[in-house]
FIMI-407957 format. One record per atom (N, C-alpha, C): x, y, z; residue in one letter. Coordinates in steps of 0.001 Angstrom, whole numbers, padded with zeros to 6 digits, always signed. Example, Ala and Ser with C-alpha at 12.3 -4.5 7.8 and 13.67 -1.06 7.14 Angstrom:
BEGIN
+013190-005690+007800a +012300-004500+007800a +013200-003300+007800a +012850-002250+007080s +013670-001060+007140s +012900+000030+007870s 
//
This chain:
BEGIN
+017816+004375-016213m +016564+004653-016121m +016334+006342-016719m +014873+006271-017341k +014756+007607-017903k +014665+008738-016932k +015213+009825-017300k +015146+011107-016156k +013589+011459-015917k +013816+011389-014638v +012162+011731-014024v +011860+013178-014398v +010991+013226-014738l +010102+014501-014969l +009825+015527-013709l +010005+016318-013309i +009783+016905-012073i +008863+018582-012499i +007888+018392-011852i +006831+019667-011849i +006835+020112-010608i +007207+021518-010561a +006915+021904-009334a +006027+023033-009597a +004909+022691-008286e +003484+023070-008797e +003403+024380-007889e +003443+025793-008463a +003189+026962-007925a +001938+027283-007659a +000977+026703-008591g -000531+026763-008493g -001038+028108-008312g -001379+028326-006973v -002222+029489-006935v -001434+029919-005672v -000274+029630-005496n +000531+029939-004293n +000987+031613-004404n +000842+032268-005450h +001283+033311-005930h +000459+034133-004868h -000791+033879-004807n -001837+034724-003908n -002240+035924-004865n -001949+035858-006007g -002579+036957-006708g -001399+037975-007289g -000444+037919-006678s +000820+038923-006553s +001764+038325-007630s +002137+039070-008720m +003129+039031-009717m +004306+038722-009103m +004870+039668-008149e +006170+039630-007369e +006366+038070-006641e +005077+037352-006180n +005533+036469-005913n +005384+035120-006494n +004680+035354-007997a +004643+034414-009148a +006075+034450-009590a +006714+035551-009667f +008255+035757-010205f +009186+034720-009317f +009002+035219-008185r +009927+034366-006934r +009842+032987-006961r +008671+032460-007054l +008408+031085-006963l +008797+030352-008397l +008644+031272-009425i +009443+030674-010426i +011075+030646-010332i +011664+031850-010106e +013192+031546-009642e +013433+030712-008425e +012755+030426-007766a +012716+029172-006534a +012859+027984-007351a +011624+027532-008102a +011886+026295-008829a +012805+026208-009764a +013331+027457-010420a +014606+027044-011352a +015932+026605-010354a +016152+027560-009208v +017226+027175-008242v +017076+025862-007787v +015770+025490-007544a +015817+024010-006968a +016204+022845-007742a +016142+023262-009326g +016218+022287-010406g +015390+021507-011250g +013910+021987-010586a +012828+021554-011428a +012979+021503-012893a +011996+020731-013523d +011897+020482-014853d +011155+021771-015665d +009946+021908-015053y +008824+022968-015068y +008262+023414-013947y +007776+024548-014185v +007314+025412-012908v +005678+025355-013692v +004866+025220-012820k +003425+025074-013251k +002321+025920-012298k +001671+026702-013162f +000517+027601-012281f -000589+027163-012725f -001744+027565-012735q -003025+027344-012906q -004234+028240-013554q -004608+028297-014737t -005070+029274-015577t -006725+028915-015343t -007612+029897-014856f -008895+029716-014892f -009728+031257-014831f -010590+031148-015136k -011754+032210-014791k -012661+031614-013931k -012555+032209-012529a -013462+031890-011352a -015112+031758-011909a -015581+032286-012699a -017053+032275-013313a -017188+030896-014004a -016359+030566-014609k -016309+029248-015695k -015815+027953-014550k -015227+028429-013618l -014870+027363-012650l -015660+026613-011736l -016461+027460-011256v -017305+027200-009688v -018386+028249-009615v -019621+027649-009135s -020750+028908-009274s -020441+029582-007953s -021256+030677-007730k -020847+031617-006795k -021383+031217-005318k -021952+030001-005095t -022711+029715-004003t -021858+027835-003654t -020747+027837-004345a -020088+026750-004344a -019410+026612-002556a -019382+025751-002073q -018774+025699-000537q -017273+025358-001158q -016377+025825-000011q -015159+025341-000015q -014563+024206+000389q -013648+023589+000051a -013489+022193+000511a -013064+022389+001772a -012966+021344+002806e -012989+021370+003892e -011413+021845+004431e -010663+021629+003639y -009088+021856+003886y -009007+023589+003318y -009614+023876+002384q -009900+025311+001927q -010574+025988+003288q -011395+025735+003595e -012083+026465+004676e -011201+026663+006014e -010035+025441+005933k -009637+025775+007325k -008139+026575+007171k -007559+026350+005811n -006676+027611+005637n -006879+028966+005232n -008243+029047+005019m -008649+030383+004635m -009506+030997+005737m -009660+030068+006699g -010110+030545+008162g -011825+030759+007672g -012361+030356+006943g -013835+030500+006387g -014068+032088+005945g -013339+032847+005522k -013616+034132+005528k -014239+034380+003779k -014405+033549+002947s -014777+033565+001974s -015518+032276+000970s -016094+032706+000307t -016633+031386-000484t -015808+031165-001859t -015942+029733-002138q -014973+029289-003071q -014752+030133-004288q -015678+030618-004948f -015703+031884-005888f -014779+032948-005615f -015192+033503-004416e -014371+035054-003950e -012633+034198-003896e -012590+033168-003117m -011187+032883-003092m -010593+032724-004496m -011296+032029-005427l -010678+031960-006756l -010284+032976-007657l -011564+033942-007424k -011684+034873-008204k -010219+036003-007940k -009744+035990-006867k -008203+036598-006355k -006953+036167-006685k -007341+034851-007591l -006116+034114-007522l -006003+033795-009199l -007083+034461-009808e -006755+034424-011174e -005460+035202-011892e -005066+034570-012961i -003903+035327-013665i -004229+035610-015022i -004255+036889-015606t -004613+037417-016732t -003825+036952-017867t -004630+037129-018850e -003241+036734-020177e -002010+037257-020371e -002247+038557-020126e -001041+039420-020282e +000074+038744-019460e -000333+038915-018231q +000461+037988-016836q +000978+036687-017445q +000357+035783-018004h +000756+034572-018302h +002014+034716-019151h +002078+035724-020209y +003199+035816-021060y +004348+036484-020426y +004184+037282-019274l +005173+037645-018521l +005960+036600-017654l +004961+035733-017233l +005525+034723-016447l +006190+033651-017218l +005904+033496-018543k +006445+032291-019388k +007917+033020-019497k +007977+034467-019986a +009190+034946-020629a +010142+035031-018907a +009451+035019-017976h +010462+035025-016711h +010758+033714-016548h +010361+032479-016935a +010801+031138-016780a +011878+031218-017941a +011479+031278-019035e +012662+031055-019803e +013912+032079-019610e +013762+033174-018816k +014976+033876-018568k +015723+033117-017295k +015173+032533-016438n +015653+031798-015437n +015562+029943-015904n +015813+029842-017048n +016202+028401-017781n +014961+027163-017314n +013800+027591-017078i +013184+026733-016642i +011786+026598-017667i +010978+025411-017728r +010022+025407-018586r +008667+026061-017873r +007871+027056-018578f +006756+027223-018022f +005685+026446-018558f +004487+026226-017517l +003486+025274-017444l +002148+025582-016729l +001201+025573-017248s +000173+025837-016637s -001336+024611-016674s -001856+024629-015913t -003459+023715-015942t -004554+024471-016384t -005002+024305-017524g -006520+024894-017936g -007548+024040-017380g -008312+024962-016401f -009455+024158-015882f -011151+024486-016716f -010744+025074-018038d -012131+025261-018807d -011387+025469-020338d -012577+025028-021281e -012113+024921-022654e -011344+026340-023050e -011743+027440-022940e -011492+028875-022964e -009678+029046-022587e -009532+028434-021574s -008107+028365-021027s -007256+027625-021697s -007845+026571-022092v -007348+025366-022865v -006846+025789-024185v -007499+026584-024697d -007263+027353-026005d -006113+028501-025820d -006363+029251-024767f -005099+029983-024626f -003936+029276-024648f -003838+028298-023307l -002736+027898-023301l -001813+027111-024444l -002949+026506-025287d -002413+026102-026690d -001888+027242-027397d -002057+028117-027579n -001732+029595-028293n -000605+029798-027478n -000301+029868-026393l +000871+030072-025462l +001951+029463-025852l +001842+028105-026246g +002807+027646-026816g +003265+026273-025740g +002454+025829-024648i +002889+024944-023615i +003246+023408-024212i +003997+022820-023643d +004510+021745-024263d +003620+020550-024271d +002693+020178-023402f +001663+019438-023022f +000887+019825-022194f -000471+019061-021979f -001670+019698-021311f -001544+018949-019808f -001779+019244-018564k -001955+018835-017482k -003295+018687-016937k -003942+017323-016843v -005175+017254-016507v -005454+017294-015169v -006096+018241-014271p -006263+018381-012846p -007201+017246-012304p -006910+016663-011459s -007941+015612-010656s -009485+015711-011113s -009845+017121-010539g -011241+017359-010881g -011687+017573-011855g -011043+017470-013119e -011423+017363-014503e -011562+016109-015200e -011166+015377-014410i -011029+013562-015206i -012047+012971-015297i -013584+013714-014806t -014984+013124-015187t -015423+014445-016387t -014727+015280-016979n -015348+016129-017504n -015020+015934-019027n -016260+015338-019478y -016167+014770-020903y -015862+015611-022000y -016584+016666-021937p -016161+017576-023239p -014917+018336-022906p -014702+018945-021561y -013257+019293-021317y -012118+018066-021984y -012040+017029-021649l -011152+015991-022263l -011026+016123-023780l -012325+015798-024198k -012444+015938-025523k -011589+016903-026455k -011779+018103-025540h -011506+019369-026169h -009999+019632-026273h -009487+019108-025106i -007801+018603-024853i -007374+018001-025836i -007894+016554-026124a -007302+015928-027216a -007510+016076-028670a -008606+017296-028896a -007934+018054-030279a -007057+018488-030491a -006383+019268-029350k -005163+020090-029607k -003902+019142-030281k -004309+017767-029673k -002846+016764-030392k -001653+016910-029768k -001767+017341-028542k -000289+017579-027561k -000664+016320-026712k +000608+015942-026081p +000710+015032-025196p -000137+015563-023745p -000548+014566-022947v -001400+014859-021941v -000833+014082-020607v -000846+014909-019366i -000556+014205-018266i -001865+014281-017544i -002424+013307-017118l -003368+013117-016460l -003299+012635-014904l -003862+013665-013992s -003715+013354-012554s -005439+012430-012097s -005505+011655-011271t -005904+010942-010682t -006771+010495-009370t -006600+012035-008794g -007088+011828-007328g -008492+012045-007272g -009269+010853-006355m -010339+010523-006338m -011228+009764-007166m -010339+009296-008035t -010930+008491-009056t -011001+006632-008559t -011574+006005-009395t -011748+004503-009567t -011071+004480-010914t -010373+002863-010935l -009907+002410-012228l -010820+002786-013145l -011945+002189-013023g -013196+002704-014227g -013133+004027-014809g -013320+005035-013777e -013300+006641-014207e -011936+006751-014908e -011135+006376-014971i -009639+006720-015337i -009820+005981-016944i -010249+004919-016966e -010442+003880-018097e -011386+004993-019112e -012340+005554-018483n -013367+006217-019239n -012298+007261-019815n -011694+008225-019015a -011121+009193-019246a -010159+009148-020460a -009107+007940-020294v -008139+007652-021066v -009041+007154-022594v -009742+006450-022408n -010624+006487-023795n -011274+007496-024577n -011553+008514-023754v -011687+010045-024600v -010562+010343-025075v -009470+010349-024510l -008186+010713-025169l -007862+010114-026190l -007903+008377-026249l -007425+007701-027365l -008356+007912-028357l -009539+007796-028054n -010669+008077-029116n -010724+009091-029946n -010153+010328-029405n -009889+011300-030104n -008764+011777-030467n -007839+010784-030808g -006546+010997-031600g -005253+011149-030951g -005225+011223-029374i -003873+011052-028497i -003548+009876-028456i -002332+009363-029210p -001659+008101-028918p -001273+007876-027626p -001340+006512-027332k -001103+005946-026045k +000233+006319-025358k +001270+006416-026376q +002453+006705-025799q +002641+008193-025211q +001724+008898-025791h +001773+010439-025445h +001089+010923-024240h +000291+009548-023611i -000680+009519-022379i +000206+009072-021179i +000456+010154-020201q +001277+009926-018891q -000008+009985-017740q -000311+008812-016694i -000882+009176-015752i -000160+009282-014296i -000579+009854-013770l -000171+010229-012377l -001137+009742-011223l -000632+009014-010377h -001402+008498-009159h -001574+009555-008270h -002471+010022-007263c -002872+011043-006591c -003980+011019-005887c -003896+011610-004627n -004687+011642-003599n -005091+012967-003554n -006427+013159-003741t -006830+014775-003517t -007426+014910-001946t -006324+015224-000786e -006682+015788+000425e -005459+016451+000571e -005606+017366+001330y -004496+018510+001449y -004176+018732+002670y -003347+018343+003655p -002534+017165+003056p -003090+015905+003010p -002443+014692+002341t -002761+013337+002492t -002245+012840+003265t -003303+012093+004325p -002845+011278+005258p -001806+010099+004688p -000874+009747+005547m +000042+008440+004951m -000163+007578+005003m -001341+006910+005353k -002289+005710+005073k -003167+005726+004001k -003449+006758+003471d -003971+007029+002212d -003141+007217+000827d -002188+007071+001139v -001101+007454+000159v -001580+006280-001085v -001322+004736-000587n -001680+003873-001416n -000577+003753-002927n +000507+003809-002731l +001423+004000-003504l +001845+002917-004566l +001425+001850-004230h +000982+000618-005087h +000337+000966-006169h -000691+001862-006012a -001871+001864-007016a -001286+002636-008215a +000247+003406-008227m +000753+003674-009433m +000926+002678-010465m +001496+001556-009963n +001702+000573-010960n +000543-000096-010883n -000408-000271-010256t -001559-000787-010883t -002198-000204-012089t -002009+001255-012122i -002334+002192-013137i -001509+001409-014293i -000258+001350-014069k +000694+001370-015118k +000354-000198-015962k +000101-001305-015286v -000270-002395-016004v -001341-002391-016480v -002519-001748-016129a -003868-001527-016426a -004198-001013-018025a -002851+000160-017765f -003326+000763-019215f -002060+000925-020237f -001263+000036-019642g -000119+000233-020530g +000846+001591-020904g +000763+002492-019869v +001290+004089-020182v +002311+004423-018937v +003033+005467-019356g +003895+005876-018329g +003311+006450-017316g +003924+006087-015770v +003027+006757-014668v +003908+007576-013798v +003307+008262-013096g +003936+008874-012133g +002889+009326-010797g +003809+010072-009920y +002569+010641-009050y +002885+012092-008626y +001417+012613-008384s +001338+014266-007957s +001060+013877-006436s +001965+014719-005757d +002011+014341-004099d +001262+015402-003305d +000508+015030-002423h -000176+016248-001513h +000282+015711-000091h +001353+014943+000279t +001420+014566+001345t +002599+015647+002022t +002577+015746+003442l +003828+016647+003923l +005074+016076+003722l +006162+016519+003590g +007337+016193+003486g +007707+015772+001988g +008874+015087+001898i +009636+014675+000558i +009807+013287+000530i +009465+012605+001420e +009935+010883+001107e +008908+010136-000011e +007621+010499+000190i +006745+009637-000440i +007332+009909-002103i +007287+011348-002586p +007741+011348-003995p +009034+010839-004186p +009906+010652-003282v +011053+009787-003587v +010917+008445-003542v +010180+007864-002732a +009749+006408-002836a +008945+005942-004044a +008101+006943-004663a +007558+006871-006064a +008495+006459-007095a +009514+007405-007180v +010522+007088-008162v +011101+006035-007772v +011427+005815-006525a +012085+004188-006713a +011146+002906-006993a +009966+003145-007223l +008961+002206-007729l +008504+002516-009126l +009552+003340-009765g +009009+003232-011052g +008548+004914-011507g +008159+005500-010949a +007503+007101-011308a +008385+007604-012294a +007801+008260-013508e +008476+008899-014618e +008307+010244-014446e +007224+010578-013703v +006755+012054-013281v +006787+012410-012212v +007092+013607-011235i +006283+013472-009951i +006230+015403-009945i +005078+015537-009539e +004597+016768-009344e +004206+017010-007806e +004730+018394-007397k +004655+018843-005777k +004628+019809-005922k +003372+020469-005158h +003189+021906-004689h +004327+022286-003646h +004476+023545-004121f +005649+024452-003091f +005406+025866-003067f +005590+026449-002055t +005540+027979-001600t +006804+028459-001166t +006637+029887-001127l +007772+030628-000549l +007515+030696+000741l +006340+030356+001375d +006255+030611+002847d +004983+029805+003289d +005105+028786+004126k +003584+027881+004290k +002972+028860+005243k +003154+029774+005949e +002464+030568+006803e +001631+031355+006197e +001789+031643+004718m +001057+032588+004021m -000440+032250+003867m -001386+033241+003888e -002697+032903+003966e -002960+032391+002140e -003980+031293+002483g -004203+030385+000881g -004318+029400+001265g -005281+028762+000389p -005685+027421+000270p -004460+026097+000258p -003355+026409-000710d -002644+025541-000689d -001281+025556+000149d -001063+026383+000771h +000316+026775+001272h +000757+026074+002323h -000193+025467+002887k +000507+024335+004645k +000607+023163+004039k +000161+022396+002800a +000403+021202+002171a +001843+021287+001000a +002277+022422+001237s +003389+022643+000480s +004556+022554+000645s +005524+022376-000193l +007036+022611+000414l +007654+024000+000103l +008731+024334+001016n +009146+025601+001214n +010249+025308+000226n +010910+026640-000490p +012197+026287-001385p +013028+025413-001035p +013465+025351+000269v +014485+024309+000617v +014460+023043+000395v +012973+022655+000994e +012635+021265+000961e +012323+020782-000775e +011630+021770-001299l +011989+021647-002678l +013154+021307-003612l +014078+021910-003116e +015527+021711-003431e +015875+020375-003032e +015705+019926-001831q +016027+018511-001126q +015452+017553-002035q +014178+017623-002284m +013062+016654-002930m +013844+016218-004345m +014143+017369-004767i +014720+017169-006207i +015833+016599-006216i +016866+017093-005154s +018221+016048-005075s +018007+014768-004704s +017259+014539-003948a +017240+013135-003680a +016570+012275-004617a +015290+012907-005740i +015016+012034-007045i +016119+012131-007830i +017229+012754-007836r +018077+012686-008811r +019255+011692-008105r +019397+011691-006884n +020198+010406-006124n +019485+009243-006527n +018325+009105-006121v +017735+007680-006472v +017634+007234-008100v +017737+008199-008967e +017805+008217-010464e +019096+007182-010654e +020185+007910-010296l +021602+007387-010291l +021603+006055-009599l +021157+005743-008189a +020862+004603-007587a +020296+003472-008585a +019270+003644-009306m +018512+002480-009952m +019033+002557-011420m +020170+003279-011837a +020808+003225-013079a +021509+001964-013409a +021940+001014-012574g +022518-000115-012967g +021884-001081-013533g +022687-001746-014277d +022220-002835-015084d +021848-004187-014247d +021887-004220-012667g +021341-005275-012008g +021952-006309-011836g +022988-006467-012283y +024077-007444-012442y +024964-007272-011122y +024915-008305-010368k +025660-008390-008952k +027292-008335-009296k +028302-007463-008872q +029546-007629-009312q +030086-006138-008291q +031219-006282-008150p +032026-005134-007596p +031997-003987-008232p +031445-003035-007925s +031830-001666-008693s +033163-001036-008769s +033222-000196-009723e +034895+000332-009700e +035163+001300-008477e +034121+001825-007915s +034288+002962-006779s +034704+001631-005369s +034308+000617-005468e +034556+000049-004082e +035787-001141-004209e +036373-001289-005722k +037238-002619-005689k +038613-002390-005060k +038946-001059-004800k +040132-000458-004086k +039888-000785-002487k +038695-000851-002271n +038309-001314-000588n +038663-003026-000500n +038793-003717-001206m +038601-005150-001010m +039615-005509-000584m +040553-005049-000613a +042152-005665+000022a +041945-005115+001742a +041433-004055+001705v +041272-003462+002978v +040339-004014+004123v +039256-004380+003234a +038108-004771+004169a +037868-006192+004165a +038205-007365+003696r +038214-008869+003250r +039692-009182+004217r +039582-010554+004491k +040641-010939+005000k +041326-012155+004390k +042353-012318+004959s +043149-013535+004244s +043909-014366+005289s +044532-015723+004427i +044978-016604+005733i +046710-015980+006066i +046507-016042+007399h +048009-015545+008171h +048164-016990+008887h +049418-016596+009642l +049801-017738+010604l +049335-017375+011920l +048939-017916+012694n +048679-018112+014147n +049617-017936+015128n +050938-018707+014613k +052217-018816+015419k +053108-019171+014539k +054425-019235+014890e +055768-019503+014276e +055564-021049+013893e +056108-021140+012367l +056287-022484+011893l +057636-022985+011599l +058014-023995+012065a +059217-024330+011628a +059234-025190+009957a +060406-025134+009372q +060172-025714+008010q +059976-027052+008112q +058930-027694+007108g +058421-029091+007359g +057140-029199+008279g +056946-028120+008981t +055823-028736+009875t +054387-028920+009207t +053712-029879+009197v +052447-030073+008785v +051484-028971+009316v +050990-028305+008307i +049781-026909+008859i +048510-027800+009077i +048022-027347+010352t +046561-027651+010974t +046009-026427+010804t +044412-026699+011102e +043490-025578+011132e +043827-024559+012179e +044442-024807+013320k +044827-024378+014360k +046003-023486+014235k +046874-023667+013137d +047983-022855+012830d +047466-021573+012216d +045979-021268+011400l +045697-020128+010856l +045189-019437+011447l +045168-018092+010638l +044475-017098+011531l +043927-016288+010145l +042429-015563+010313m +041835-015038+008884m +042027-013508+009494m +042771-012713+009150i +042687-011305+009375i +043123-010303+008308i +042707-009389+008180r +043194-008368+007301r +044557-008080+007021r +044978-007817+006007p +044158-007359+004711p +043982-008561+003779p +043131-008571+002919g +042557-009481+002326g +043449-009704+000833g +044540-009428+000935d +045440-009528-000691d +046222-010513-000477d +045959-011582+000063g +046706-012834+000083g +045770-013831-000179g +046032-015199+000365i +045414-016330+000028i +043808-016274+000751i +042750-016354+000116s +041392-016429+000486s +041240-017283+001336s +040421-017041+002480p +040075-018202+003579p +039404-019291+003111p +038632-018968+001887f +037901-020151+001010f +038930-021118+000471f +040231-020756+000567e +041271-021860+000215e +042216-022645+001131e +041264-022520+002459m +042034-023205+003576m +042065-024610+003420m +041308-025075+002781d +041503-026625+002851d +042295-027297+001973d +042586-026103+001223k +043921-026599+000135k +045480-026218+001012k +045428-025687+002046i +046322-025819+002828i +046807-026712+004088i +045722-026927+004616v +045688-027632+005800v +045850-029256+005305v +047185-029364+006141g +047751-030964+005793g +048983-030793+004853g +049330-029652+004315r +050359-029641+003890r +051588-028950+004496r +052794-028974+004141k +053934-028552+004991k +054318-027183+004994k +054850-026690+006066a +055487-025207+005491a +056916-025472+004778a +056986-024599+003651g +058300-025028+003015g +059637-024279+003289g +059409-023315+004227k +060344-022453+005056k +059830-022098+006484k +060791-021823+007189a +060362-021375+008478a +059442-019924+008414a +058420-019883+009263l +057859-018991+008969l +057107-018149+010475l +057111-017021+010291q +056844-016302+011448q +055169-016175+012133q +055026-015773+012934a +053846-015532+013771a +053406-014443+012783a +051849-014397+012308f +051354-013337+011881f +051506-013351+010430f +052372-014049+009818h +052958-013985+008757h +051719-014236+007585h +051564-013339+006644k +050383-013776+005371k +051004-014900+004775k +050384-015870+004604l +050556-016708+003578l +050569-016383+002154l +051561-017250+001269s +051583-016839-000174s +051647-018556-000508s +051305-018710-001575w +051445-020252-002515w +052928-020337-002307w +053785-019666-002117s +055365-019966-002008s +055845-020559-001076s +054836-020029+000258d +055501-020586+001408d +054945-021892+001669d +054169-022813+000927i +053764-024122+001079i +054292-024997+000249i +054674-026041+000857a +055526-027209+000266a +054717-028261-000481a 
//
């Protein structure tokens, strides 16, 4: 099984604080994530000043500000991006950010990110997708709120503008924070895989860690998950995020599932369990004392541990034959005992 790419989504959970952002990078590195991801935008290019907040944003922010005011406080400057990237490198984790407009995409390209991560809200943004495709870097596409037809439109923009299919990965996603379990529809991930013939993954907004782990068992090649320093911090995404301990637990569970899925599928005893075969299985023993020459009946036999003697499956080869010598009760039979 190919190693699952794990993106720890810091997003805007830094709350505009570089200290928080540095700590998020360090937490993602300690947890074992492959990438720590932020969000790159200018509020003025992302949202109008009259745009309403999403219901979950209003709930988490207490309805204190407009979407523009909320996002303006969460912008990261270009200079801060360089500092964050350097801090990620210092902590041996890859830096990534999602650009929400063409100018941000250009900046991130010059910053040297490995690939572009398209957020769900931009999947119908034709000029944005075309602009990303022109960069000729791999693309990971989130698909919250979409139909299969809308995904097809987005994929065709990428394909028609120079991104080869093997450089496109699509993440199943539900854009509700937190996502109700009944709305996860995890099998849609493999519907996408069959429909488009690309690598797939899952961007998760449920509470807890079990759904990303289940996605890996179903074949996800990429997992993206929000995390925070403290779920009680004020901000739009904290409550639907993992804390650092939960992030580490999720990544550990995913790596364990990878190991469990790595076998060849052929059913046979593993090297680790072979030593237990004699301990756990049974072999044929005598239920009572037998004199030499006694014809052995089924009632004379007892199936008990250990299993390093004659297998119970060989019983029919013993019944009706004679004891070759005097044998004690509970004796473990061997073929040399049989006449």
